[in-house]
C-alpha positions, 0 to 999 in steps of 0.5 A, a space after each residue: 698855099 695848096 699842095 698835092 702830093 702823089 706817091 705809090 707809083 712803080 713798075 709792076 707786071 700785068 696782073 699785079 696791084 698797086 696803091 697810090 696815095 694823095 695827100 692834100 696839104 696847105 691853108 686852102 684845104 680843111 678837113 671841114 670842107 664838105 665840098 672837097 672832091 678828090 680824084 684821079 686822072 692819068 695821062 699816057 704818052 701821046 694821049 690826053 689826060 683822062 678821068 679814072 676815079 673820084 670820091 666825095 667828102 664823105 667818102 660814100 659816093 664814088 665814080 669810076 671810068 669804065 676802064 677801071 671799074 671792077 679793078 680799081 677802088 678809091 678811098 678816103 679816110 676820115 682825115 679827109 685830106 687823103 685819098 687812096 687808089 687801090 688798083 688790082 689786076 693792072 693791065 699794060 693799058 693802065 700804064 700812065 702818069 696818075 694825078 691827083 686832083 682836088 676840086 673845091 669851091 670851083 677851083 681845080 688843084 693838081 699834083 705833080 703826078 706819079 708814074 705807073 709802069 706795067 709790063 706784060 
């Protein structure tokens, strides 16, 4: 089985911060899966799902969408099966459903999403 559970979403004011969490569990995932990338995507109403950030197994190599560079930080503790997305200086255009994605052995796994609402 494979399960991804996101948490940490909420309703905030523009300029505030949030930290999203994603925990991967199940036999599909292992701490020793060196090719296991974790990432975040988001989807606003009426728009397509878009890439936000990703991090590799080592936790060293990261990439970000241009829209969030300098404001969002993705991390991955040594447990390797969790990833966090720290979101600072939130803008109204950051409001969306945020999804965690794990890519491993050529397969993609998605969580159910956590809602982020940003009001001006």
